[in-house]
C-alpha positions as CSV (number, residue, x, y, z in Angstrom):
1,X,56.1,-49.8,74.4
2,X,55.4,-52.1,71.7
3,X,56.8,-52.4,68.3
4,X,55.2,-51.0,64.9
5,X,53.9,-53.9,62.8
6,X,55.1,-53.1,59.3
7,X,52.6,-54.6,56.5
8,X,53.0,-55.1,53.0
9,X,49.7,-55.5,51.4
10,X,49.5,-58.0,48.1
11,X,46.3,-58.1,46.3
12,X,45.6,-58.1,42.6
13,X,42.2,-55.7,42.8
14,X,43.4,-52.2,43.9
15,X,40.3,-51.6,45.6
16,X,40.6,-54.0,48.4
17,X,44.8,-52.8,48.6
18,X,43.1,-48.8,49.0
19,X,39.9,-50.8,51.6
20,X,42.5,-53.0,53.0
21,X,45.3,-49.7,54.0
22,X,42.6,-47.5,55.0
23,X,41.6,-49.8,57.5
24,X,44.7,-50.8,58.4
25,X,46.2,-47.3,58.8
26,X,43.3,-46.1,60.7
27,X,45.2,-48.9,63.7
28,X,48.1,-46.5,65.4
29,X,50.6,-50.0,66.0
30,X,50.4,-50.9,62.0
31,X,52.2,-48.9,59.5
32,X,51.3,-50.6,55.4
33,X,54.8,-50.2,53.8
34,X,53.8,-50.4,50.5
35,X,51.2,-52.6,48.1
36,X,51.3,-54.8,45.4
37,X,49.7,-56.3,42.9
38,X,51.5,-59.2,42.4
39,X,53.6,-61.6,44.9
40,X,56.8,-61.5,42.3
41,X,56.2,-57.8,42.8
42,X,55.9,-57.9,46.4
43,X,59.1,-60.1,46.6
44,X,60.9,-57.3,44.6
45,X,59.7,-54.2,47.3
46,X,60.8,-56.3,50.0
47,X,64.5,-56.2,48.8
């Protein structure tokens, strides 16, 4: 069994985040953990 790939999407465009979430979530091997509008917020989310 393969490992699940967990992803954090970081982009300042909500449309891009939504599109990437939909595309990546279509693959059962990928789990979108969260989205963030900038790297500082993403770093906080990782903690």
